[in-house]
C-alpha positions as CSV (number, residue, x, y, z in Angstrom):
1,X,0.0,0.0,0.0
2,X,1.3,3.5,-0.9
3,X,1.9,5.8,2.0
4,X,-0.8,8.3,2.7
5,X,0.1,11.7,1.3
6,X,-1.1,15.2,2.2
7,X,-2.7,17.0,-0.8
8,X,-3.7,20.6,-1.2
9,X,-6.7,20.8,-3.4
10,X,-7.1,24.4,-4.7
11,X,-10.3,25.4,-6.4
12,X,-10.9,29.1,-6.9
13,X,-14.4,28.5,-8.3
14,X,-15.9,26.2,-5.6
15,X,-19.5,25.6,-6.9
16,X,-21.6,23.4,-9.1
17,X,-19.8,20.5,-10.8
18,X,-16.4,21.9,-9.5
19,X,-17.6,21.6,-5.9
20,X,-19.1,18.2,-6.5
21,X,-15.8,17.0,-8.0
22,X,-13.6,18.6,-5.3
23,X,-15.6,17.4,-2.4
24,X,-16.2,14.0,-4.0
25,X,-12.5,13.4,-4.3
26,X,-11.7,14.8,-0.9
27,X,-14.2,12.4,0.7
28,X,-13.1,9.3,-1.2
29,X,-9.3,9.8,-1.5
30,X,-7.0,7.5,0.4
31,X,-4.8,10.6,0.9
32,X,-5.3,13.4,3.4
33,X,-6.9,16.1,1.2
34,X,-7.3,19.7,2.4
35,X,-9.6,21.8,0.3
36,X,-9.1,25.5,-0.4
37,X,-11.8,27.3,-2.3
38,X,-13.7,30.5,-3.0
39,X,-17.4,31.0,-3.8
40,X,-18.4,30.3,-7.3
41,X,-19.1,33.8,-8.5
42,X,-17.3,36.3,-10.7
43,X,-15.5,33.6,-12.7
44,X,-13.2,36.0,-14.5
45,X,-12.1,37.6,-11.3
46,X,-11.6,34.1,-9.8
47,X,-9.3,33.2,-12.7
48,X,-7.4,36.5,-12.5
49,X,-7.2,36.9,-8.8
50,X,-8.4,33.9,-6.9
51,X,-4.9,32.4,-6.7
52,X,-3.6,35.4,-4.7
53,X,-6.1,34.8,-1.9
54,X,-5.8,31.1,-1.9
55,X,-2.0,31.1,-2.0
56,X,-1.8,32.8,1.4
57,X,-4.1,30.1,2.8
58,X,-2.1,27.3,1.2
59,X,1.2,28.7,2.5
60,X,-0.1,29.1,6.0
61,X,-1.5,25.5,6.0
62,X,1.8,24.2,4.6
63,X,3.8,25.8,7.4
64,X,1.6,24.0,9.9
65,X,1.9,20.6,8.1
66,X,3.8,20.3,4.8
67,X,2.0,19.2,1.7
68,X,3.2,16.3,-0.6
69,X,1.3,17.4,-3.7
70,X,-1.0,20.1,-5.1
71,X,-4.1,19.4,-7.1
72,X,-5.9,22.3,-8.8
73,X,-8.2,23.1,-11.7
74,X,-8.7,25.0,-14.9
75,X,-10.0,28.0,-12.9
76,X,-6.6,28.5,-11.2
77,X,-3.6,30.6,-12.3
78,X,-1.1,27.9,-11.4
79,X,2.0,29.8,-12.3
80,X,0.8,32.7,-10.1
81,X,-0.2,30.3,-7.3
82,X,3.2,28.6,-7.2
83,X,5.0,31.9,-7.4
84,X,3.3,33.1,-4.3
85,X,3.6,30.0,-2.2
86,X,6.5,28.0,-3.6
87,X,8.7,28.6,-0.6
88,X,6.1,27.1,1.7
89,X,5.3,24.2,-0.7
90,X,8.8,23.3,-1.8
91,X,9.2,21.1,-4.8
92,X,6.0,19.2,-4.5
93,X,4.3,17.9,-7.7
94,X,1.4,19.9,-9.1
95,X,-1.5,18.2,-11.0
96,X,-3.9,20.4,-13.0
97,X,-7.3,19.0,-13.7
98,X,-9.0,20.6,-16.7
99,X,-12.8,20.8,-16.2
100,X,-13.0,23.2,-19.1
101,X,-10.9,25.7,-21.0
102,X,-11.4,29.3,-22.1
103,X,-10.0,28.9,-25.6
104,X,-12.6,26.7,-27.1
105,X,-15.5,27.5,-24.8
106,X,-18.1,29.3,-27.0
107,X,-18.7,33.0,-26.5
108,X,-22.2,34.3,-25.7
109,X,-23.6,37.1,-27.8
110,X,-22.7,39.5,-24.9
111,X,-19.0,38.5,-24.8
112,X,-16.0,39.4,-26.9
113,X,-12.7,37.6,-27.5
114,X,-10.3,38.1,-24.6
115,X,-7.1,36.1,-24.7
116,X,-6.4,36.7,-21.0
117,X,-8.3,33.6,-19.9
118,X,-7.0,31.0,-22.4
119,X,-3.5,32.3,-21.7
120,X,-4.1,31.6,-18.0
121,X,-5.1,28.1,-18.9
122,X,-2.0,27.7,-21.1
123,X,0.6,29.1,-18.7
124,X,-1.0,27.0,-15.9
125,X,-0.4,23.9,-18.0
126,X,3.2,24.8,-18.5
127,X,3.7,25.4,-14.8
128,X,2.0,22.1,-13.8
129,X,3.8,18.8,-13.6
130,X,0.8,16.9,-15.0
131,X,-2.3,18.0,-16.9
132,X,-5.5,15.9,-16.7
133,X,-8.4,16.4,-19.1
134,X,-11.9,15.2,-18.2
135,X,-12.4,13.7,-21.7
136,X,-10.4,12.7,-24.8
137,X,-12.6,15.2,-26.8
138,X,-11.6,18.0,-24.5
139,X,-7.9,17.1,-24.7
140,X,-7.9,16.8,-28.5
141,X,-9.9,20.0,-29.0
142,X,-7.5,22.0,-26.8
143,X,-4.4,20.9,-28.6
144,X,-6.0,21.4,-32.0
145,X,-6.8,25.0,-31.1
146,X,-3.7,25.9,-29.2
147,X,-1.3,26.5,-32.2
148,X,-3.6,29.2,-33.6
149,X,-3.6,30.9,-30.2
150,X,0.1,30.9,-29.9
151,X,0.7,31.8,-33.6
152,X,-1.0,35.2,-33.0
153,X,1.9,36.5,-30.8
154,X,4.9,38.3,-32.2
155,X,7.8,36.0,-31.1
156,X,8.8,33.3,-28.7
157,X,5.6,31.5,-29.5
158,X,6.0,28.7,-27.0
159,X,6.1,26.0,-29.7
160,X,8.7,23.9,-27.8
161,X,6.5,23.7,-24.8
162,X,3.5,22.3,-26.6
163,X,4.9,18.8,-27.0
164,X,6.2,18.8,-23.5
165,X,2.7,19.6,-22.1
166,X,1.0,17.1,-24.4
167,X,3.4,14.4,-23.1
168,X,2.3,15.1,-19.5
169,X,-1.4,15.1,-20.4
170,X,-3.8,12.3,-19.7
171,X,-7.6,11.8,-19.5
172,X,-9.6,10.9,-16.4
173,X,-13.4,11.2,-16.1
174,X,-15.1,13.4,-13.5
175,X,-16.0,11.1,-10.6
176,X,-19.7,10.4,-10.3
177,X,-21.5,8.3,-7.6
178,X,-22.9,5.9,-10.2
179,X,-23.2,3.1,-7.6
180,X,-25.7,5.2,-5.6
181,X,-27.6,6.1,-8.8
182,X,-27.9,2.5,-9.9
183,X,-28.7,1.1,-6.5
184,X,-32.4,2.2,-6.6
185,X,-34.8,0.9,-9.3
186,X,-36.2,3.0,-12.1
187,X,-39.7,4.3,-11.4
188,X,-42.1,3.7,-14.3
189,X,-44.7,6.4,-14.8
190,X,-47.9,6.4,-16.8
191,X,-46.5,8.8,-19.4
192,X,-42.8,8.8,-20.5
193,X,-40.8,11.5,-18.8
194,X,-38.3,13.6,-20.8
195,X,-35.5,15.2,-18.8
196,X,-33.5,18.3,-19.7
197,X,-30.9,18.6,-16.9
198,X,-28.5,21.3,-18.1
199,X,-27.5,24.7,-17.0
200,X,-30.0,27.2,-18.2
201,X,-27.6,29.1,-20.3
202,X,-27.0,29.8,-24.0
203,X,-24.3,27.1,-24.5
204,X,-26.7,24.3,-23.5
205,X,-29.2,25.2,-26.3
206,X,-32.4,25.7,-24.4
207,X,-34.1,27.2,-27.5
208,X,-33.3,24.0,-29.5
209,X,-34.9,21.8,-26.8
210,X,-38.0,24.0,-26.6
211,X,-38.5,23.8,-30.4
212,X,-38.2,20.0,-30.4
213,X,-40.6,19.5,-27.6
214,X,-43.1,22.0,-29.1
215,X,-43.0,20.2,-32.4
216,X,-43.8,16.8,-30.8
217,X,-46.6,18.4,-28.8
218,X,-48.0,19.8,-32.0
219,X,-48.0,16.2,-33.4
220,X,-50.0,14.9,-30.4
221,X,-47.1,12.9,-28.9
222,X,-47.9,12.2,-25.2
223,X,-45.1,12.7,-22.7
224,X,-44.1,14.8,-19.6
225,X,-41.1,17.0,-19.2
226,X,-38.8,17.9,-16.4
227,X,-36.7,21.1,-16.7
228,X,-33.9,20.8,-14.1
229,X,-30.8,22.8,-13.9
230,X,-28.7,25.6,-12.4
231,X,-29.7,29.1,-13.5
232,X,-27.1,32.0,-13.2
233,X,-28.7,34.8,-15.3
234,X,-32.0,35.5,-16.9
235,X,-34.3,32.6,-17.7
236,X,-34.2,31.4,-21.4
237,X,-37.3,33.2,-22.9
238,X,-38.2,30.0,-24.7
239,X,-38.8,28.3,-21.4
240,X,-41.6,30.7,-20.5
241,X,-43.4,29.8,-23.7
242,X,-42.7,26.1,-23.2
243,X,-44.0,26.2,-19.6
244,X,-47.3,27.6,-20.8
245,X,-47.6,25.0,-23.5
246,X,-46.8,22.0,-21.3
247,X,-49.2,22.9,-18.4
248,X,-49.5,19.9,-16.1
249,X,-47.2,17.9,-18.2
250,X,-44.3,20.0,-16.8
251,X,-43.5,17.9,-13.7
252,X,-40.4,19.9,-12.5
253,X,-39.3,23.4,-13.3
254,X,-36.0,24.8,-12.1
255,X,-33.3,23.9,-9.7
256,X,-33.7,20.5,-7.9
257,X,-32.2,19.8,-4.5
258,X,-30.1,16.6,-4.4
259,X,-32.9,14.3,-3.2
260,X,-35.4,15.7,-5.7
261,X,-32.8,15.5,-8.5
262,X,-32.1,11.9,-7.8
263,X,-35.8,11.2,-7.8
264,X,-36.1,12.9,-11.2
265,X,-33.2,10.8,-12.5
266,X,-34.9,7.6,-11.4
267,X,-38.2,8.6,-13.1
268,X,-36.7,9.9,-16.4
269,X,-37.3,7.7,-19.4
270,X,-35.3,9.9,-21.8
271,X,-32.5,12.5,-21.2
272,X,-31.9,15.1,-23.9
273,X,-28.9,17.3,-24.6
274,X,-29.1,20.2,-27.0
275,X,-25.7,21.5,-26.0
276,X,-23.6,23.7,-28.3
277,X,-20.7,22.9,-26.0
278,X,-19.8,20.0,-23.7
279,X,-16.4,18.9,-22.4
280,X,-17.7,16.1,-20.2
281,X,-21.5,15.9,-19.7
282,X,-21.9,14.9,-16.1
283,X,-25.7,15.4,-16.2
284,X,-26.0,13.0,-19.1
285,X,-23.8,10.4,-17.4
286,X,-25.9,10.6,-14.3
287,X,-29.1,10.2,-16.2
288,X,-27.9,7.2,-18.2
289,X,-26.7,5.6,-15.0
290,X,-30.1,6.0,-13.5
291,X,-31.8,4.3,-16.5
292,X,-32.6,7.1,-19.0
293,X,-32.3,6.6,-22.7
294,X,-30.0,9.4,-24.2
295,X,-30.9,11.6,-27.2
296,X,-27.6,13.5,-27.8
297,X,-25.8,15.5,-30.4
298,X,-23.5,13.6,-32.8
299,X,-20.6,15.8,-31.8
300,X,-18.7,17.3,-28.8
301,X,-18.0,14.7,-26.2
302,X,-21.1,12.6,-26.8
303,X,-19.8,10.1,-29.4
304,X,-17.2,9.2,-26.7
305,X,-20.0,8.4,-24.3
306,X,-22.0,6.0,-26.6
307,X,-20.8,2.8,-28.1
308,X,-20.3,3.1,-31.9
309,X,-22.9,0.5,-32.7
310,X,-25.5,2.7,-31.0
311,X,-24.5,6.0,-32.5
312,X,-27.3,5.9,-35.1
313,X,-29.9,5.3,-32.4
314,X,-28.8,7.6,-29.7
315,X,-27.1,10.5,-31.5
316,X,-28.6,13.1,-33.9
317,X,-27.0,15.3,-36.5
318,X,-29.5,18.2,-36.7
319,X,-32.8,19.5,-35.4
320,X,-34.8,17.1,-37.5
321,X,-32.7,14.2,-36.1
322,X,-33.3,15.5,-32.6
323,X,-37.1,15.5,-33.1
324,X,-37.1,12.1,-34.6
325,X,-34.8,10.6,-32.0
326,X,-37.0,12.0,-29.2
327,X,-40.1,10.8,-30.9
328,X,-38.7,7.3,-31.3
329,X,-37.6,7.1,-27.6
330,X,-41.0,8.2,-26.4
331,X,-43.0,5.9,-28.6
332,X,-40.7,2.9,-28.2
333,X,-40.5,2.9,-24.5
334,X,-39.5,-0.7,-23.9
335,X,-36.9,-0.8,-26.6
336,X,-35.4,2.5,-25.4
337,X,-35.3,1.2,-21.8
338,X,-33.4,-1.9,-22.9
339,X,-30.8,0.2,-24.7
340,X,-30.5,2.4,-21.7
341,X,-29.8,-0.6,-19.5
342,X,-27.1,-1.8,-21.9
343,X,-25.3,1.5,-21.7
344,X,-24.9,1.5,-18.0
345,X,-21.9,-0.9,-17.7
346,X,-19.9,1.2,-20.1
347,X,-20.0,4.0,-17.5
348,X,-18.3,2.0,-14.8
349,X,-15.0,3.8,-15.2
350,X,-16.7,7.1,-14.3
351,X,-17.6,5.9,-10.8
352,X,-15.7,7.3,-7.9
353,X,-14.6,3.8,-7.0
354,X,-12.4,3.9,-10.1
355,X,-11.7,7.6,-10.4
356,X,-10.6,8.4,-6.9
357,X,-7.8,5.7,-6.8
358,X,-6.6,6.8,-10.3
359,X,-6.4,10.4,-9.1
360,X,-4.7,9.3,-5.9
361,X,-2.0,7.7,-8.1
362,X,-1.6,10.8,-10.2
363,X,-1.0,13.1,-7.2
364,X,1.1,10.4,-5.5
């Protein structure tokens, strides 16, 4: 057995999926993990300045009891963090976990290109000893886009560092408590339940989902809908219209507390993603683990989540394909349920029982 190590887990944006990942690992790690975090607000300021606040906390903790490793995330300026507390940390290894990146994340209509944040991601990778991406899609997209970012600068374009960072990079899924999700039976309802469990923001495509559901309602297809997800800004205007159209067929509307969310997962027959962007897709992984049939875009990370022989059934190429995939899943409930059950074993390597030991080895 490897000796127990003391790990500083630094998360400047401690909320949502970042919090679930950090606390999930801290709880299940064989190491002694001390978590340092800031509230999940003002994400740009967290990336630019969060490391300054947290470095002081890490240094003070290291003086009380030295750390053997640092684990941090894509919201952290790793070079800045280490510059501020390297004396206290010494030459401990640093692992950077990439939940997302700011180079290939799609901009909203209210944003403009700002290279500050992708450069924080990049210099953090250079400063870390090891870089871990949450999916192969994420890793490949980052390294495909990186040369164009660096080529835009006047000289010393970091080309020699790219291969070195790539060589230290690997893929490890976000840990999910799949064992708990699969432990309770699926609850069959009178009408099929379609679940949309995404953040209520532009990059998750709420308007696309609303159009697909409305189209099926116009055709007289019978099903219920649950809208569950975190909302940071204004509600998507399409949801107000959809809410009125669904009436009593809308069985959940808004944020779901953990127990309510797990109940929705157990009752959902179909989970739908209409995302324009997805590096991992934890909500979809959770829903499939609980027994839902997936209707997903044939792009982003999703082809990685579904076996190739089921791509034609579970993945769609356009809005017409979305409507037809959703229609099939609702009208062929038994067959869809059988496919959903067959997908569950393929997610075993996402469970914390696999992820936590793998992450332990990386920081060890």
